[in-house]
C-alpha positions in Angstrom: 0.1 0.1 0.1 1.2 3.7 -1.0 0.3 7.2 -0.8 0.6 9.8 -3.0 0.5 13.5 -1.7 -1.3 15.4 -4.1 -0.5 19.2 -5.7 -3.6 19.9 -7.5 -6.4 20.4 -5.1 -6.5 16.5 -4.0 -5.4 15.5 -0.6 -3.9 12.0 -1.7 -4.1 8.5 -3.7 -3.9 5.7 -1.4 -3.0 2.5 -3.5 -3.4 -1.1 -2.5 -1.7 -3.1 -5.9 -2.4 -6.5 -4.0 -6.2 -5.5 -3.9 -6.0 -3.6 -6.9 -7.9 -0.5 -5.3 -7.3 2.9 -4.9 -8.7 5.7 -2.9 -9.2 9.2 -3.7 -9.4 11.8 -0.8 -10.8 14.8 -2.3 -11.2 16.6 0.9 -10.6 16.2 4.7 -14.5 16.8 5.4 -16.4 14.1 7.5 -17.8 11.5 5.5 -21.6 11.3 6.1 -22.4 8.6 3.6 -21.0 6.1 1.1 -22.9 6.0 -2.7 -22.6 3.0 -4.8 -21.9 3.9 -8.2 -21.5 -0.1 -10.0 -19.7 -2.9 -8.1 -16.2 -1.5 -8.3 -16.9 2.3 -7.8 -18.0 3.8 -4.7 -18.1 7.5 -3.2 -18.0 9.1 0.0 -19.8 12.6 0.4 -20.0 14.6 3.1 -23.2 15.9 4.8 -23.5 18.6 2.0 -23.3 15.5 -0.4 -20.3 17.1 -1.7 -17.4 14.4 -3.2 -14.9 13.4 -0.2 -13.4 10.4 -1.9 -13.3 7.7 -4.4 -12.7 4.5 -4.3 -11.9 2.1 -6.9 -11.8 -1.8 -6.6 -10.6 -4.0 -9.0 -9.6 -1.1 -11.3 -8.4 -3.1 -14.0 -12.0 -3.4 -14.6 -13.2 -0.1 -14.3 -13.4 2.2 -17.4 -12.0 5.1 -15.7 -13.6 8.5 -17.7 -16.8 6.9 -18.3 -17.1 6.4 -14.4 -15.7 9.7 -13.4 -18.7 11.5 -15.6 -21.0 8.9 -13.5 -20.0 10.1 -10.5 -20.0 13.8 -11.6 -23.7 13.1 -12.8 -24.4 11.4 -9.0 -22.8 14.2 -7.1 -24.0 16.8 -9.1 -20.4 18.0 -9.6 -19.4 18.2 -13.1 -15.6 19.1 -12.2 -15.4 15.6 -11.1 -15.7 14.4 -15.0 -11.9 15.7 -15.6 -10.3 14.0 -12.7 -8.6 11.3 -14.5 -6.7 13.8 -16.7 -5.6 15.4 -13.2 -4.3 12.6 -11.4 -3.2 10.0 -14.2 0.3 11.2 -14.3 0.7 10.9 -10.7 -0.8 7.4 -10.4 1.7 5.9 -13.6 4.0 4.8 -11.1 2.1 2.9 -8.9 -0.2 1.2 -10.9 -1.6 0.4 -14.3 -5.3 2.3 -15.1 -6.5 1.7 -18.3 -7.5 5.1 -20.3 
């Protein structure tokens, strides 16, 4: 398991290569609930419904751009659809994520 501290507004990305999972922490807000986007994608939101974090399980089975568009729609935050472009180079050294 490794963690990358990010500079572009995200807090960190935690990677578990053994499990094939990552967690992208967007804010340090307290999590109120977790929403299931699909079998491999869960998002944590705060009391206002704003995104706190994104968990991708079995990332080799996740279609990254599409799932981030789905998350953006679900949490009503259009900027989330652009997250893969913003952090993909930070993830590259630690795991392989299909484009």
